[in-house]
VEXDREN-2710 file (C-alpha; in Angstrom, 1 decimal):
% VEXDREN-2710
k/r/px/py/pz
1/MET/113.7/166.3/38.1
2/THR/114.3/163.2/40.2
3/ASN/111.8/160.3/40.3
4/GLN/111.1/161.3/43.9
5/GLN/110.2/164.9/42.9
6/LEU/108.0/163.7/40.1
7/SER/106.1/161.3/42.3
8/GLY/106.0/163.6/45.3
9/VAL/108.0/161.2/47.5
10/PRO/110.7/162.9/49.6
11/ALA/114.2/161.4/49.3
12/ALA/114.0/160.4/53.0
13/ASP/110.8/158.4/52.4
14/ARG/112.3/156.8/49.4
15/LEU/115.3/155.8/51.4
16/ALA/113.1/154.2/53.9
17/GLU/111.2/152.3/51.2
18/LEU/114.5/151.0/49.7
19/ARG/115.8/150.0/53.2
20/ALA/112.6/148.0/53.8
21/GLY/112.8/146.3/50.4
22/LEU/116.4/145.4/50.9
23/ALA/115.7/144.0/54.3
24/ALA/112.8/141.9/53.0
25/VAL/114.9/140.5/50.2
26/GLU/117.8/139.8/52.5
27/HIS/115.5/137.9/54.8
28/ARG/114.4/135.8/51.8
29/ILE/117.9/135.1/50.7
30/GLU/119.0/134.1/54.2
31/ALA/116.1/131.8/54.6
32/ALA/116.7/130.2/51.2
33/CYS/120.4/129.7/51.9
34/ALA/119.5/128.1/55.3
35/ALA/117.0/125.8/53.7
36/ALA/119.5/124.7/51.0
37/GLY/122.3/124.2/53.6
38/ARG/124.4/127.0/52.0
39/PRO/126.2/129.8/53.7
40/ARG/124.7/133.3/53.1
41/SER/128.0/134.3/51.7
42/ALA/127.5/131.9/48.8
43/VAL/124.9/134.1/47.2
44/THR/125.4/137.6/45.8
45/LEU/122.5/140.0/45.5
46/VAL/122.6/142.0/42.3
47/VAL/120.0/144.8/42.4
48/VAL/118.4/145.4/39.0
49/THR/118.0/149.2/38.8
50/LYS/116.7/149.3/35.2
51/THR/114.0/151.9/34.6
52/TYR/114.7/153.6/37.9
53/PRO/116.7/156.9/38.2
54/ALA/120.3/157.4/39.3
55/SER/118.9/158.9/42.5
56/ASP/117.7/155.5/43.5
57/THR/121.0/153.9/42.7
58/ARG/122.7/156.5/44.9
59/LEU/120.3/155.7/47.8
60/LEU/120.9/152.0/47.4
61/ALA/124.7/152.6/47.5
62/SER/124.2/154.5/50.8
63/LEU/122.5/151.4/52.1
64/GLY/125.5/149.2/51.3
65/VAL/124.5/147.9/47.8
66/ARG/127.5/147.4/45.7
67/GLN/126.2/145.2/42.8
68/VAL/123.8/146.7/40.4
69/ALA/122.4/145.7/37.0
70/GLU/121.0/147.3/33.9
71/ASN/119.5/145.9/30.7
72/ARG/119.5/148.8/28.3
73/ASP/122.6/150.8/27.5
74/GLN/120.6/154.0/26.7
75/ASP/119.5/154.0/30.3
76/ALA/122.6/152.5/31.9
77/SER/125.2/154.7/30.3
78/PRO/124.1/158.1/31.7
79/LYS/123.2/156.5/35.0
80/ALA/126.6/154.9/35.4
81/ALA/128.2/158.3/34.5
82/GLN/126.1/160.0/37.2
83/CYS/127.2/157.4/39.7
84/ALA/130.8/157.1/38.7
85/ASP/132.0/158.3/42.1
86/LEU/130.3/155.3/43.9
87/PRO/132.0/152.0/44.6
88/LEU/129.6/150.0/42.4
89/THR/130.1/146.9/40.3
90/TRP/127.9/147.1/37.1
91/HIS/126.3/144.1/35.6
92/PHE/124.8/144.3/32.1
93/VAL/122.0/141.8/31.9
94/GLY/120.0/142.7/28.7
95/GLN/120.4/141.6/25.1
96/LEU/123.4/143.4/23.8
97/GLN/123.7/144.6/20.2
98/THR/127.2/144.9/18.8
99/ASN/126.8/148.6/18.1
100/LYS/126.4/149.2/21.8
101/VAL/129.5/147.3/22.8
102/ARG/131.8/150.4/23.0
103/SER/129.4/152.2/25.2
104/VAL/128.8/149.3/27.5
105/LEU/132.5/148.7/28.0
106/ARG/132.8/152.1/29.5
107/TYR/131.0/151.0/32.7
108/ALA/130.2/147.3/32.8
109/HIS/132.3/144.9/34.9
110/HIS/130.2/141.8/33.8
111/VAL/128.0/141.0/30.9
112/HIS/125.5/138.2/31.7
113/SER/124.0/138.0/28.3
114/VAL/126.7/136.7/25.9
115/ASP/124.7/134.7/23.4
116/ARG/126.7/134.5/20.1
117/GLU/130.2/134.3/18.7
118/ARG/129.9/137.6/16.9
119/LEU/129.3/139.3/20.2
120/VAL/132.3/137.6/21.8
121/THR/134.5/139.0/19.0
122/ALA/133.1/142.5/19.3
123/LEU/133.6/142.5/23.1
124/SER/137.1/141.2/22.8
125/GLU/138.1/143.8/20.2
126/GLY/136.4/146.5/22.3
127/VAL/138.2/145.6/25.5
128/LEU/141.6/145.6/23.7
129/LYS/140.9/148.9/22.0
130/ALA/139.8/150.5/25.2
131/GLU/142.8/149.1/27.1
132/ARG/140.5/148.4/30.0
133/PRO/140.6/145.6/32.5
134/PRO/139.3/142.2/31.4
135/LEU/135.5/141.9/31.1
136/GLY/133.7/139.2/32.9
137/CYS/131.3/137.3/30.6
138/LEU/128.5/134.8/31.2
139/VAL/126.9/132.6/28.6
140/GLN/123.2/133.2/28.5
141/VAL/121.4/129.9/28.3
142/ALA/118.0/129.7/26.6
143/LEU/116.3/126.8/28.3
144/GLU/113.3/127.3/26.0
145/LYS/115.5/125.7/23.4
146/GLU/116.2/122.5/25.5
147/GLY/115.6/119.6/23.2
148/ALA/113.9/121.7/20.5
149/GLN/113.0/119.7/17.5
150/HIS/111.9/122.8/15.5
151/PRO/114.5/125.5/14.8
152/ASP/111.9/128.2/15.3
153/LEU/111.2/127.3/18.9
154/GLY/112.6/130.1/21.0
155/ALA/113.5/132.2/17.9
156/GLY/114.0/135.8/18.8
157/ARG/114.9/135.0/22.4
158/ALA/118.3/135.8/23.7
159/GLY/120.5/132.9/24.7
160/VAL/122.0/129.7/23.3
161/ALA/120.5/126.2/23.5
162/PRO/122.1/124.1/26.2
163/GLU/123.9/121.9/23.7
164/GLU/125.7/125.1/22.3
165/VAL/126.9/126.4/25.7
166/ALA/130.2/124.5/25.7
167/ALA/131.4/125.8/22.4
168/LEU/130.5/129.4/23.2
169/ALA/132.1/129.1/26.6
170/ASP/135.3/128.0/24.9
171/LYS/135.2/131.0/22.6
172/ILE/134.9/133.4/25.5
173/ALA/137.7/131.7/27.4
174/GLU/140.0/131.9/24.4
175/ALA/139.1/135.6/23.6
176/PRO/141.7/138.2/24.6
177/GLY/140.4/140.7/27.1
178/LEU/137.5/138.5/28.2
179/ARG/137.1/136.3/31.3
180/LEU/134.6/133.4/31.3
181/ASP/132.7/133.9/34.6
182/GLY/129.9/131.3/34.2
183/VAL/126.4/131.0/33.0
184/MET/123.1/132.8/33.2
185/THR/119.4/132.1/32.5
186/VAL/115.9/133.3/33.0
187/ALA/113.2/130.9/34.0
188/PRO/111.6/129.9/30.6
189/LEU/108.1/130.7/29.5
190/ALA/108.1/128.1/26.8
191/GLY/109.5/124.6/26.2
192/PRO/109.6/121.6/28.5
193/LEU/110.7/123.5/31.6
194/ALA/108.1/126.3/31.3
195/GLY/106.3/127.0/34.6
196/ASP/108.8/125.0/36.6
197/PRO/111.6/127.3/37.7
198/ALA/113.0/124.8/40.2
199/ALA/113.6/122.3/37.4
200/ALA/114.9/125.0/35.1
201/PHE/117.5/126.2/37.6
202/GLU/118.5/122.6/38.4
203/ARG/119.1/122.2/34.6
204/LEU/121.2/125.4/34.6
205/TRP/123.3/123.9/37.5
206/GLU/123.9/120.8/35.4
207/ILE/125.1/123.0/32.5
208/SER/127.3/125.0/34.9
209/THR/128.9/121.9/36.2
210/ALA/129.8/120.9/32.7
211/VAL/131.3/124.3/32.0
212/ARG/133.3/124.3/35.2
213/ALA/134.7/120.9/34.3
214/ALA/136.4/122.5/31.4
215/HIS/136.9/126.0/32.9
216/PRO/137.2/125.7/36.7
217/ALA/137.2/129.5/37.3
218/ALA/133.8/129.9/35.6
219/THR/131.9/129.6/38.9
220/MET/129.2/132.2/38.5
221/VAL/125.6/130.9/38.2
222/SER/123.3/133.9/37.6
223/ALA/119.7/132.9/38.1
224/GLY/116.6/133.9/40.0
225/MET/114.7/137.1/40.2
226/SER/112.1/138.7/42.5
227/GLY/109.6/135.8/42.0
228/ASP/111.8/132.8/42.0
229/LEU/115.0/133.6/43.9
230/GLU/114.4/130.8/46.4
231/GLN/114.2/128.1/43.7
232/ALA/117.4/129.5/42.2
233/ILE/119.3/129.5/45.5
234/ALA/118.1/125.9/46.1
235/ALA/119.6/124.9/42.8
236/GLY/122.9/126.5/43.4
237/ALA/122.7/130.1/42.0
238/THR/125.6/132.2/43.1
239/HIS/124.0/135.5/41.9
240/VAL/120.3/136.5/42.1
241/ARG/119.1/139.5/40.0
242/VAL/116.4/141.3/42.0
243/GLY/114.6/144.5/41.0
244/THR/110.9/144.9/41.9
245/ALA/111.2/143.2/45.3
246/VAL/113.8/145.8/46.3
247/LEU/112.7/148.9/44.4
248/GLY/109.0/148.4/44.4
249/ALA/106.4/149.1/41.8
250/ARG/106.8/152.9/41.3
251/SER/106.5/155.4/38.5
252/ARG/109.5/154.7/36.3
253/LEU/111.6/156.4/33.7
254/GLY/110.0/156.7/30.3
END
């Protein structure tokens, strides 16, 4: 059964909900771009459809959405298969284990969460084996680890410390089958930038500038979600990842 059937919401009503959510987010993006003196075309909305059914993705596509994101392969893989006929670009934004690489490479156009050399190797080998087009990769930056004096700070969180970004970016750029697209972060909950998304995203922009100095084509800056997209756009984000503000708080997949 679809999410709409389970929740008793007809597809037409769900379409109206999604249309309203998209319009509200679009208004916020337009206002943030205007405030930052940036053209609206400088920012790409990536709708995070994680935990929502393929039926929602199909409705979003009918409303003109072309960029969608998922964070768990076990949810994304069947959903991407069900939506294979749609003109969608799939972004994988969750922590990626090497044993899921083969599956993710069947549908993902971009992986925002590259955080270790071993994953770079696995993705490169997987792309070559699958004989598929190059995979766009972003270095995930863990701003929690900014200036960390204790190695356990931020342990268990995805992402590399700012001082490790350049080396990992070089590895991606050198890896056959991969394309270095840029950098990604999530506003930190710990460390010196916790609670200050504006400062965090400004720091990401600084890191992105350094990466682009060595790799001019790595122009993507993936930052900002439902609660902080304005701060991300002000700091130069090129891609904002928005889920709840578009899809709403509804009954979700298990």
